[in-house]
C-alpha positions, 0 to 999 in steps of 0.5 A: 201836370197832365199829360195827354197823347193824341191816339186817333180821331172819328167823325162825328154823326150828322155833322161835318166837324171832326173830334179828336180823341185823347187819353191820360197816361201818366200824370207828372208832378210839377217840378219844384224851382230848386235855387240850392247851389250845388257845392263847389269843388275846391282846387287845392293851391299847393298842387298847382306848382306840383310837377311830376317828373316822371321819365320814359325808359326802355326795358333792357329786354326790349318787351320782347318777352311779353306776349300775354298782356304784360304790358299794354298794348299800346307799349311800343319796343318796351318803352315805358313811362316811370312816374315818382313814388310818392311818400305812400309808395315808399312806405309800402316798399319798406314794408318788410312782409310786402317786400320779402314776398315781392308784393311791394315791388308788384303794388308800386310798380302797378302805381308808378309804372301803369303802362305795366298792366301785369308786374307779377309776370316781369323778367327779373332784370326788368324789375332791376332796372326799373328799380334804378329808374324808380330811384332816380326819378323818386329821390334824385340823380344819385345815390349814397352809399358808405364804403371802406376801401381795402386800401391801407388805413381806409375809412369808411366814407360815404361816396355819392354814386350817379345813377344816369350812367347805370342806366345808360350802360345798361345792356339790352337783349339783342332780338336776333339772339333770342333763336339762340334761348334754346338748348338741345338735351341728350336725347334731342328734345329741344327745350325753349327758354326765357330769362329769370322772372322776378317771382321765381328770384323772390322765391329762391331769396326767401328759400336760401333766406330761411333757416328752416328747409332741409336739402330735398326742400332746396332740391325741389325748389332749384328745379321749380325755379329751373322749370319756371324758365322752361317755354316749352320741350318740344313744343308741348308747353303744358306746366304740370308736364314740364315739372314731372319731366324735368324731375325724371331726366338725367342730372347732366340735362339738368346742369346743361340747361342751368349752363344755358339759362347762366348764358342768356342772363348776360344782360341788364344793368352792371351795378359795378361802378367806379369811383376815387377812393377817398383816403388813397386817391385810387380807383374804388369799384362799388357795388350799387345794390338792386335788391329793393330790400337794400335799395329802399330801406 
């Protein structure tokens, strides 16, 4: 097929007739009549009855400390939707190397809680809470624990502890209390703080879980951990400067900062739950593990 385009016209001499000029600019091959059927997408009938029983939960921090894109912009009041884990997600959480480094939690949160944009920057107590949520939506409303009471002739028994009451009694951060997340040290400098982050807490687990460390190494890591919780000193936010400053100030001021960190950490889930001892029938307090190493393995 020839594509011709009209580009103008001219008047023939001594006639009243007008002629038109055309130019051939492209030859297009004739299209073949392709009657071959396109492959059809096959629907798996087994998936039609699969329902994803996810649920929305409000972070105990209320998302108040996430100002750098840690959560998607449409997340309001720290409420995120938690989807249940698949078998592949569970395998990730049971990978020893990934679990000890924190990578497993970050990877699974990225897939099961997509409204969290940067899981590596979550606060440690938000992670504890979300792990409990993830456990409930993935496995069911209870967690089974083997416990031996301290009563006379006690035996080890399996206790089924409901998870939802733990979530319902989780202590939320009071938004008006954020102004108290600061401390003034002896020289008058004002230190603004935030609660511990997940990866900083993982680093401490790694430190104390290793046999290969000395006193100097422990001291360095502990100071690094405190530095990771400092937002600013006198409104100065340069991380390297803060770390150097922290290693220079008097030890009493470091202790003062550490004590303040303890005060502002009074929120999050309470893992201690009460049930009845199967031997003596008295109240038995059970500590539900929130460490993912014990929680999912």
